[in-house]
DOLUM-137312 format. One record per residue: y, z, x of N, C-alpha, C in turn. Coordinates in steps of 0.05 Angstrom, whole numbers, always signed. Layout:
<nodes>
NODE    n.yy    n.zz    n.xx   ca.yy   ca.zz   ca.xx    c.yy    c.zz    c.xx
NODE       Y       Z       X       Y       Z       X       Y       Z       X
...
</nodes>
This chain:
<nodes>
NODE    n.yy    n.zz    n.xx   ca.yy   ca.zz   ca.xx    c.yy    c.zz    c.xx
NODE     -49    -112    +265     -28     -94    +255     -27     -94    +225
NODE     -28    -117    +212     -26    -117    +183     -48    -104    +170
NODE     -73    -104    +180     -94     -89    +168     -89     -60    +169
NODE     -77     -49    +193     -71     -22    +195     -48     -15    +175
NODE     -29     -33    +171      -8     -26    +151     -19     -24    +123
NODE     -36     -44    +116     -47     -43     +90     -63     -15     +85
NODE     -78      -7    +106     -94     +17    +104     -73     +41    +101
NODE     -52     +41    +115     -31     +63    +114     -20     +63     +85
NODE     -12     +40     +74      +2     +39     +48     -20     +49     +28
NODE     -43     +41     +31     -64     +50      +9     -68     +79     +10
NODE     -66     +90     +35     -69    +120     +39     -45    +136     +30
NODE     -22    +125     +32      +3    +142     +28     +18    +135      +2
NODE     +14    +113     -10     +29    +105     -35     +12    +108     -58
NODE     +11    +132     -70      -4    +141     -94      +5    +125    -119
NODE     +29    +114    -121     +35     +99    -145     +23     +72    -150
NODE      +9     +64    -127      -6     +37    -129     -34     +41    -131
NODE     -48     +26    -145     -78     +25    -146     -86     +14    -118
NODE    -108     +24    -108    -120     +15     -82    -119     -17     -78
NODE    -128     -29     -98    -130     -60     -96    -107     -74    -103
NODE     -84     -59    -109     -58     -73    -113     -41     -74     -88
NODE     -54     -66     -67     -40     -69     -41     -56     -88     -24
NODE     -46    -110     -16     -63    -131      -3     -46    -151     +12
NODE     -58    -169     +27     -46    -191     +40     -32    -207     +18
NODE      -8    -219     +25      +3    -238      +6     -12    -264      +8
NODE     -12    -277     -15     -26    -303     -17      -5    -326     -18
NODE     +18    -318     -20     +41    -338     -20     +66    -326     -11
NODE     +84    -341      +1    +108    -330     +11    +131    -334     -10
NODE    +125    -344     -33    +142    -346     -55    +134    -330     -78
NODE    +150    -319     -96    +142    -303    -119    +127    -321    -137
NODE    +106    -309    -148     +88    -322    -167     +86    -304    -193
NODE     +75    -315    -213     +73    -300    -238     +53    -277    -236
NODE     +59    -253    -245     +42    -231    -246     +44    -218    -271
NODE     +20    -211    -285     +21    -199    -309     +33    -169    -306
NODE     +47    -161    -327     +62    -134    -326     +41    -113    -323
NODE     +17    -117    -336      -4     -97    -335     -14     -91    -307
NODE     -10    -112    -289     -21    -110    -261      +0     -97    -241
NODE     +25     -88    -252     +45     -77    -236     +42     -48    -234
NODE     +53     -35    -211     +65     -47    -188     +45     -57    -169
NODE     +55     -76    -150     +37     -89    -131     +53     -88    -104
NODE     +39     -86     -81     +49     -91     -55     +36    -113     -41
NODE     +50    -133     -31     +38    -155     -14     +50    -151     +14
NODE     +34    -157     +35     +45    -157     +62     +35    -180     +78
NODE     +51    -189     +96     +43    -211    +115     +58    -208    +139
NODE     +48    -219    +161     +61    -220    +188     +86    -236    +188
NODE    +106    -228    +202    +130    -243    +206    +132    -255    +232
NODE    +158    -259    +240    +163    -271    +267    +156    -254    +290
NODE    +153    -264    +314    +149    -250    +338    +170    -261    +358
NODE    +179    -243    +376    +197    -251    +398    +192    -233    +421
NODE    +196    -244    +445    +193    -228    +470    +219    -225    +485
NODE    +219    -204    +502    +239    -198    +520    +228    -187    +545
NODE    +239    -193    +568    +233    -184    +595    +239    -154    +597
NODE    +220    -139    +606    +226    -109    +609    +233    -100    +638
NODE    +238    -120    +655    +250    -115    +681    +230    -105    +703
NODE    +204    -107    +696    +184     -97    +717    +180    -119    +735
NODE    +180    -112    +763    +180    -132    +784    +153    -141    +794
NODE    +133    -122    +793    +109    -128    +806     +86    -138    +787
NODE     +95    -138    +760     +76    -149    +740     +91    -167    +721
NODE     +77    -184    +708     +91    -197    +685     +88    -180    +660
NODE    +111    -171    +653    +111    -152    +632    +131    -163    +610
NODE    +125    -163    +585    +142    -171    +565    +140    -151    +540
NODE    +163    -148    +529    +165    -132    +503    +163    -150    +480
NODE    +140    -149    +465    +136    -166    +443    +144    -152    +417
NODE    +163    -164    +404    +172    -153    +378    +155    -166    +354
NODE    +145    -150    +339    +130    -162    +316    +141    -151    +290
NODE    +142    -170    +270    +151    -163    +243    +128    -159    +224
NODE    +132    -144    +205    +115    -144    +181    +134    -145    +154
NODE    +125    -162    +138    +141    -164    +112    +124    -151     +90
NODE    +138    -135     +72    +125    -124     +48    +140    -134     +24
NODE    +126    -146      +7    +136    -152     -21    +129    -129     -39
NODE    +148    -116     -51    +143     -98     -73    +149    -111     -99
NODE    +130    -112    -117    +134    -126    -143    +130    -105    -165
NODE    +150    -100    -181    +150     -79    -200    +170     -86    -222
NODE    +170     -67    -243    +191     -69    -262    +217     -58    -250
NODE    +239     -70    -258    +264     -63    -246    +272     -34    -247
NODE    +263     -19    -267    +271      +9    -271    +253     +27    -251
NODE    +232     +16    -239    +216     +30    -222    +222     +24    -193
NODE    +240      +6    -187    +245      -5    -160    +255     +17    -141
NODE    +273     +34    -147    +285     +54    -128    +263     +74    -119
NODE    +248     +84    -138    +229    +103    -132    +206     +91    -115
NODE    +197     +67    -121    +176     +54    -105    +186     +45     -78
NODE    +211     +37     -75    +221     +32     -48    +221     +56     -33
NODE    +229     +79     -43    +229    +104     -28    +201    +112     -19
NODE    +183    +109     -38    +154    +116     -31    +143     +99      -9
NODE    +148     +73     -11    +138     +53      +9    +151     +59     +35
NODE    +176     +62     +37    +191     +65     +61    +183     +91     +74
NODE    +180    +111     +59    +170    +136     +70    +144    +134     +85
NODE    +126    +117     +75    +100    +112     +86    +102     +96    +115
NODE    +122     +80    +115    +124     +61    +136    +141     +67    +159
NODE    +166     +77    +153    +187     +82    +172    +176    +105    +191
NODE    +176    +100    +218    +168    +120    +234    +138    +121    +240
NODE    +123    +108    +224     +93    +107    +229     +87     +88    +250
NODE     +68     +92    +266     +59     +78    +290     +33     +63    +283
NODE     +35     +35    +283     +11     +21    +277     -11     +19    +296
NODE      -6     +30    +322     -27     +30    +340     -17     +39    +367
NODE     -10     +66    +371      +0     +77    +397     -20     +71    +420
NODE     -44     +71    +413     -64     +67    +435     -62     +36    +446
NODE     -51     +18    +428     -48      -9    +437     -19     -14    +446
NODE      -3      +6    +449     +25      +4    +461     +46      -2    +439
NODE     +40      +1    +416     +60      -4    +395     +81     +20    +393
NODE    +106     +13    +388    +126     +34    +379    +125     +39    +350
NODE    +140     +59    +341    +141     +66    +313    +154     +43    +296
NODE    +146     +40    +271    +158     +20    +254    +186     +27    +245
NODE    +204      +7    +244    +230     +11    +236    +238      -9    +214
NODE    +255      -1    +194    +263     -19    +173    +287     -37    +187
NODE    +283     -61    +183    +304     -80    +193    +322     -87    +168
NODE    +311     -96    +146    +327    -103    +122    +310    -102     +98
NODE    +325    -102     +76    +312    -105     +49    +329    -124     +32
NODE    +316    -139     +15    +331    -157      -3    +315    -163     -28
NODE    +329    -170     -49    +317    -180     -73    +311    -208     -72
NODE    +285    -215     -75    +277    -241     -73    +277    -257    -100
NODE    +269    -241    -122    +271    -254    -149    +272    -232    -168
NODE    +284    -239    -190    +285    -221    -214    +283    -239    -238
NODE    +262    -234    -254    +257    -249    -278    +244    -233    -299
NODE    +255    -231    -321    +243    -217    -345    +240    -186    -340
NODE    +255    -176    -322    +254    -148    -316    +235    -142    -293
NODE    +222    -162    -281    +204    -158    -259    +218    -167    -233
NODE    +219    -150    -214    +232    -155    -188    +213    -158    -166
NODE    +218    -176    -149    +205    -181    -123    +225    -172    -102
NODE    +217    -149     -87    +234    -138     -67    +220    -142     -40
NODE    +235    -150     -20    +223    -155      +6    +236    -137     +26
NODE    +220    -121     +39    +228    -105     +62    +215    -117     +89
NODE    +232    -117    +108    +223    -127    +135    +224    -105    +156
NODE    +199    -101    +167    +198     -78    +188    +192     -89    +214
NODE    +198     -76    +235    +192     -85    +262    +182     -64    +279
NODE    +165     -73    +299    +154     -55    +320    +154     -70    +345
NODE    +154     -56    +367    +151     -70    +394    +126     -61    +407
NODE    +117     -79    +424     +93     -74    +440     +96     -85    +467
NODE     +89     -71    +489     +91     -82    +516     +65     -96    +521
NODE     +67    -120    +531     +42    -136    +539     +47    -142    +569
NODE     +25    -136    +585     +28    -140    +614      +4    -156    +627
NODE     +11    -169    +648      -9    -182    +664      -2    -176    +694
NODE     -20    -163    +706     -14    -155    +735     -23    -178    +752
NODE      -6    -183    +773     -12    -204    +793     -16    -192    +820
</nodes>
């Protein structure tokens, strides 16, 4: 799912250079040169399951999270959040694999230092997983 998300962001977010959208290498903010901004980092989050009530098969609804760190100068934050969210909210990471459309769960400031902000958005999708008996 994360590979598909990175491809989507690279395709839809023109304010970012192609190689500035990638897997996160750390879950905590690190130093980034201002010349390298803006950047997007993404990584998988928590998963949870729920019974979908089907009786003749083992069927679970699997909730999957995707986290996106947006790193930019503070005065660019609102425009870049809008661009990123427009690319992700309502997008489906794999309808053929049973995924639902992505939804924004929350957003928060992770760090602000020297006018550079680390913003985290958390998105979720659901997928039905089944095993027939």
